[in-house]
Every structure is written in C-alpha cells, then in structure tokens.
C-alpha positions, 0 to 999 in steps of 0.5 A: 269088895266087888267092883262096879264093873264086875257088878255091871257085867253080872247084870248085863252079860245075859240081860234076859236071864237077869229079867227072868230072875228079877221077875221070879222074885216073890215080891216083884211077881206078886206086885206085877200080878196085882198090877196086871189084874187090877189096871184093866178095871181102873177107868179114871185118874181118881181110881188110879191114885186111890189104889196105893199098890197100882200107883206105887207100882207105876211110880217105881216103873217110871222112876218117879218114886220120890214124887209119889207123895205129890199126887196133885202134881202127878194128877196134872201130869196124867191129865195132860193132853200130849197133843198140846205142846203147852200141856203140863207134862210137855212143859216139864223138862224131865222126860219121865213125866211125858213117858208116864203120861203116854203110858195111860189114857184118861180120855185126854187124847181119845176122839169122842163119839162122833157119827163120822170123823173128818177123815171118814167124811173126806173118804166118803166124799172121795169115794163118791167122786171116785164112784162117779169116775168109775161108772164110765169104766164100768159102763164100758165094760158092761156094754162090751160084754153085752155086745160080745155075748148078745150075738151068740144067743140061739134062744131067748132063754139064753138071755134070761140065763145070762144074768149080766146080759139080762140085767143090762137089757132090763136096766135099759128098758126100766125093768126091775130085775128082782121083781120081773115076771118071766112069762110076761117078758119072754112073751114081750121079747119074742113078739113081732111088733109088725104082727097084729097077733103077737103078744104086745099087739094082741094082749098089751095094746088093748090094755093101753087103750083101756087105761087111756079110757080110764085116764080120761074118765079120771080126769073128768072126775077130778075136775068135779069141784065137789071132790074131797081131798081124799077123793082127789088123792085117790084119783091122782094115785090112779092117774099116776099108776095108769100113766106108769103102766102105759109107759111100761108098755111103751118100753115093752114095745121097744124091747120087743123091737130090739130082738129077732126071736120067734114066738117059741123063743127060737131063731130062724136060720141065718137070723141073728138075735140082734142086728147091728142097728138093734144092738146100737139102739140097746147099747146107746139107750143103756148109756143114756139110762144112767143117772148122769151122762158119762164120757161114753155118753158124751162121745156118743152125743159128739158122734151124733152131732157130727153125723147130723149137723151137716144134714140140717137146712135151716135154723128151725131144723136145729132148734127142732132137734132137742138133742142138738140144741142141748149140746150146742147150749152146753158147748158154749155155756148158755143156760139150758133155761134160756128161751127158744126165742132168745136163742133163735134171735141170737143165731140170726144176728150178724156178728160181723157188725161189731156195733150190733145188738148181739154184742150187748149180750153175754159172752156165752150168747155171743160165742154161740152166735159166732159158731153158726152161719145163719141169715136173719131169716134163719136160712144158712148163709149162701156159700157156707155150711151151717158150721165150717170145719173150725166152728164144728171142731170148737163146738164139739170140743167145747161140748166134751169139755163142758158136758158135765159142768152142770153135774159137777155143780150139783155134786159140789152143792151135794157135798156142801149139804152133806158136810153141813147136815152130817154133824147134826145126826143124833143117832141111827134113827135120825139118820134113817128118818124121812126128814129132808136133811136125813134123806139128803145125807143118806142118799149121798152116802148110798150113791157114794157106794153105788147103792140105789135107794130102791134096792135097800129098805130102811129095815135093811139099812138099820141091820147094816149100820148096827152090824160090826163090819169087822166081824166076819159073822155079822149080818153085813158080812153075810150079805156078801156085798162089799158095798154095804160093808164099806158103807157100815165102816164109813159111820160110827153107829153102835149095835144099839143105833147110838153114835160111838167112837171111831175105830182106829188101828191105833188109839189117838194116844198111841198115834200121838206117842208115835208121831212125837217120838218120830219127830224127836228122833228125826230132828235130833239128827237133822234140826234144820228147818228143812229137817223139821218140816220133813219130820212134821210132814211124815208125822202128819202123814202117819196120823192121817193114814192111821185114822183109816187103816184097817189091816196089817197088809195096808200098814206093811204096804206103805213104807212111809208108815212103817218107817215112822213106826220103827224109827219112833220105837228106836229100831232101824227100818233096814234091820226089820223085814216085812215078815218080822213086822207082820209076825209082831203085829199079829202076835198075842201078847197074852201068849208067852210063846207068841212071836213078839214075846219071844223077841229080846227087844221090848220094842217089838212087844210095844209095837204089837201092843200099840195096835188093835189088830187080831191074829188075822191082821184085821182091826178088832173091836176094842170094847175095853175102857181100860186106861192102859193098852197092851203096849202101856202094860208091857212097857210099865212091867218091863220098866218096873223090872228094870228099876228092880234090877237097878235097885238090886245092883245099887245094893252092891254098887252105886256105880253099877246102878248109875251105869245101868240107868244111863244105858237105859235112858241114853236113847231117850235123851234129846238135850243136855238140859234133860241130863242136868235136870236128872241128878243121877245122869248128871252124876254119871257125866260128871264122873265120866269126864272128871267134872268137879261136883262143885260145878253143880251149883253154877249157872245151868247154861254154864254147866250145859256148855261144860258138858257139851265140850266132852260129848255130843248129845247125838252120841247117845244114839250110837250103841258103841259110843254109849258102851264106851262111855259106860266103860269109862264111867265104871273105871273112873267111878271105882277109882274115885270111890276106892273100889278094888282094882279088878286087875289086882284081885287076880293076884289076890286069888280072887277067881270071880273075874275072868281072864278076858275081863282082865285083858279088857280092863287092862286095855281100857286103863291104857287108853285112859292114862 
C-alpha cells in the first residue's frame, strides 16, 4: 500500500511535469480544447449555463462540482457585482464563489458606453489648465528664439525660410501662415513707409482710400429704409469685408515699419534687419497678441507702468491712458465696467477724512483712492509724487497678483459649462454640430490641446475622432501631430461616430479583482485602522491611474502600481525585476514559447492575461465581447488541470489529495471561518492537530477558537510553514488511517522510496514524538 507521503511526492516533485502529464490525458485535453474554442463565443449567462460541457468544465476548475446542479444559485454568483461588498458572491464565506465570479465578466462591472469617463473629463480639464500655464513658457521660448535669430538675417528671404521666425512675425500682425501671399508680404516687409513710392504707399494706400469711399457709400445705402433683409445682409457683409481689409493694411504698415530691408530684400552695410526698438515693438506686440494675458505680458505691463507713471502730471493724464487705467483698476479689484466719472470722483476724494463720502463706497474703490495723491481738482498734491514708493509697490504687486483673475473666473465658468454639457452629447455628429452647447464643449476641448478652431475643419475633426489613436496606421497618427492624437484619446467615439466604451489597460473587472486582492493581502498582515486606510489608499490610487494608463512604460515607471499588482498576484515585488515584468506584460499568451508561458509560476501568466497590451507595450483595441479574458482563461484551465491532478492523487491516497488541495488553497485563505466552511480544509486541520472529528458538531465560534490555538492564519502566507503543516498532516493521516510506514517498507524490500525520503521521514517522526 502506497503511503500518502509517497503519493504526494510523486505529484509535487516536478509539478510542471505533472501538469504536462495531466494535460496530455486524452479526456482532459479534449475538454480543455472544447472549452478554449467555445468560451470566446459565449456572451451571456444564459449561454454559459446552457452549454453543459463549458459549465461542467468551469465548475470542476473552481472546485464547485458538487454545486453544479444549483444553476440558479450559480447564476446569482456569476451576476454578482464584485465592486459591491453586499453583492451575492461577496456575502458567501467560501472564497471559491468569489474566484468564480471574478473569472468571468457578464457586464456587471464593465463601464458602459460613455462619451467621457469622469477620469477623462478630469484629465481634459487638467490638460486645459496645464496648457494655459505652459503657454507662457512657450511664449518666452518663441520670443527668445526670434530675438536671437532676427539679428542674423541678411536678406528678407532669410525670414521666410525660417518658418518659426516667420510664423512669429505673422502671428504678431494677424497673418495666416497657411494662406499668405509671398509676393505681397515680401513687398510689404521691404517697403519704406517714409518713401511715397514704396509698395505700401504706392499700392496699398490707394486701395484704403478706395475702400473708405466704398464704405461711406454702403453706409448711405444701408440707411435707405426701402432695403430688403437680403440687401441689408449683403451690405453688412461688404462693410465687414472692407473694414477687415483696411485693418489688414494697417497691420501691413506696422509690419513694414518693423524691418529695415531694402526694396530688393537686401540690407545696407552696417544696417541691422531690426534695431532694438523695432525688435521690442514686435516681441511685445506678439506677447499681447495671445488669446489671454500671460505672466510675461503682465511683467511687461508692470515695467511700462513703472516707467510711465512718474511722468504724468494730472489725473486726466492717468485716465487718458487706457493701458494704465486698466492696470490700476485690475490692481485694486475695481470692475473694468466702472465708469470713468466714478473713478475720477473717487481719486479726487480726501481719504484722510474718515467721515468723507468715499468711505461709503466699496473697499476696492477706497483702496484705489488711497493709492494716489490727487487733489479735488485733479492735480497732484503739492510736495508729493503721483504715487509714493509704497503706493507704487502696492499697485504693481497687486496687479501681478490679480491680472489674471478675470480669466480665472472665465475658466471656472467654462469648466462648469463643459461638465454640464458634455454628458448631453449623443454622438459625434451632435458633438460637431453648431448648437451652442456643442460649440462650447468642442472649443473647450480644442483649447485644452492648444488647437485653434480656425486651423481645423469639421470634416477633419470627424476623421480625427473616428480614428483609432492607438493604431499607428490610422488617420490621426498619420497627421504627425500629437495634439490631435491626444484629442482623439480624450473621447470614446467609435469608427461610426457613435459613443463607445472607454479603453482601459485593464477592464473594470480586472481592476476590481486586483484591488480587492491587494487590500486582502495587505490587511491580513496589518489589520489596524491605519493599515486598512493605507491599503484602501493604494487600491484607490491603482484604480484611478489604471483608467488612464496607455503603455507598459507608464505602468513600470510607477512603483506604487507595480507593487499593488504584484502583491495582489501573490508575488514579492523585490523578487520581480522591471525587465521581467516588462517581458511578461508584452507576452502573447497564445504563443506557448512566449516569456510568460515559459514561467513556472502561473501568476505571471495571469498578469499577462489581465492587461490589454500589445507586443509593443501599447494599449490595444479589445474588440471581443467574450465573457472571459486571457487571464481568466489561463486561470480556469490551470485550475481544471490542478483539480484533475488532485482527483487522480485521491484515487491512490485521500491524504495526498487533501495535502495538495490545502497547499493550493493556503495562500488564498484569510480567516478561520473560510477553513471551517470548507470540509476538506477543516479535515486537513483536524488531522494535522489531532482535533477530534466530534468537534465538527460544536458551535462555529468554539471551533474557530480551538483551531486558532494551533496556528495563526497568517502562517499560511509562509511557504516554509505551509510545507511543515503538509508534512505533519501526511505523517499523521497515514498513522490514523493505517497506511504502511514508509520506513518499514525499506525492510520489506520496497524500492519505491529513496534513502533521502527515509531520512527525512525519520527526522519528522522524531520531531512528532
């Protein structure tokens, strides 16, 4: 009679060989192949339960064969939402049910189709805010570049050849860099505005005179009350076009004045293409041509204020300078809509009179009045400057602190509108429509990625949003403009313009499985409130980051993420290198020779199967509607093989089967109640610690206390302690069940056990008695 120990050693000595032998069994192989070929076509619980072979395979794999008859019960397990602690599967004590539920995805934890997830909305808003912050840095870089290269031009064509410098100038003067006429602009830049025969004076000035005449005529025509609505619309259009043309010529004059090129494009000897004054004019105008005032612009304004304020001689001088007026009102928070007369009145008040009328006004207006030294007639107080040193410092400091307050308020309003309207989007056509709400959210999204609405048509946007941003051959990637790639990724439009499900590196089901496993593993070692809070924080961090993760590199660059992942899968982070994890994550589980498949620990295959990364380490399109991903398939098939092996072992020795079962389940057990709920595990522990079978009828809490006198549940995380418990169980099981002592078999000429085994058993027996 073979002992339990001998049987156990036979199966565990080379477990990979045992697995291969089990997989080669014709019946096992046939069922595995059927399951593998069929599970991908099953899309519902009904189909799953209706296919007897698939259902039986799953029940056996998860050790639930005895419950296979209870399909209504199993349906409730499979339909459980594992994110809900009160769901059916989560309320069951036996962990096998939760493991079964986590192996399949029947839509209970998958994010539904949505134009943007909360994470995507938050990221877009964050990108919007960061773009605004970055604009000033970009502006400074562009200005520094232009300042450096503009002094080196020797011919006007040098400007046109340097596209960065050219576009800087064109933006400054409102010229479209994509539709400009080279000959016209070359003639403008080489014009001398003091020369009546130059291009701007000889060609453009007459056109301005002609347009002004036409504008006057059109205004007279418009005043005719007999005009139809169509005629008025046409007149207004022409007025608008002629006015824009005149403004363009005005910009051309300033452009011509900014450079010193001769009519042929050359420079006279010793003459710079731009002197310092001209360069300052262009760079400052560029700064102020931006959609919003940046820090650089505010600092230029501050310098202008400090250089100009001391030269004013009266209140009229101050109020007559709109730039200074806006700055002082902004500095003290006085609304820019405040009338000039109200501001003038406040600045003429005597703030030393605490009973004066000025003190009945707003705190902002009072602070403004105190910041200047004007008399009631608007003159500067004798013996004082318009502002003393302290007043000047306070004014400029306040301005720098407050210059963007109005823009910040507009941003807050824009963000609120975006959050309000984005959820109302029905499809891509709706998003691209001319409806006010659609225009609001679309322009907000474009601005987030620094895309001007003028540079992209509706047709082009439709091509962008219906492209797969993760496919290197798609339209959006062929544009070679990362702004549009990121724009496409920010939304969940499909190829036909409908709204699809967000694409995650891991499905919601997998994220839930990982975070719950991590929380369990962490808190079983530290169950304090602090430990639970720390585990919850890391689990929440993992969930939030995984919703926006796109590449393996991003995952590997964050040790908090990899720590959660590895701990959840029962691996020690210190034992797994970045290179190993990268190779695992980019493995093709369909290839038997892939890196993950060659690892002996199935945890690596589960990791590879739980992510949607391609061989290039980039998130891939998951077009399948299968209820089970690669991780679930790998785990199910391994568990089925393990169950087959344990059943085979049980034919020779029930003790060996119990030992194998315990060894497999030990790392997953988190409480003594789970052991008591599983009769096989309970029998293992009763045998291991010589606890009478009669105690199984006693109160559950009494049994729990009795079991815990012999072991700590956390001991099951220690492989050495688990091995010791297995050895103890096998020895005692054979003693209790009358199996042949393997030591005695040596004297009966039984050569099936080695000398090393005899020595090990002798040592074990000495420790037991």
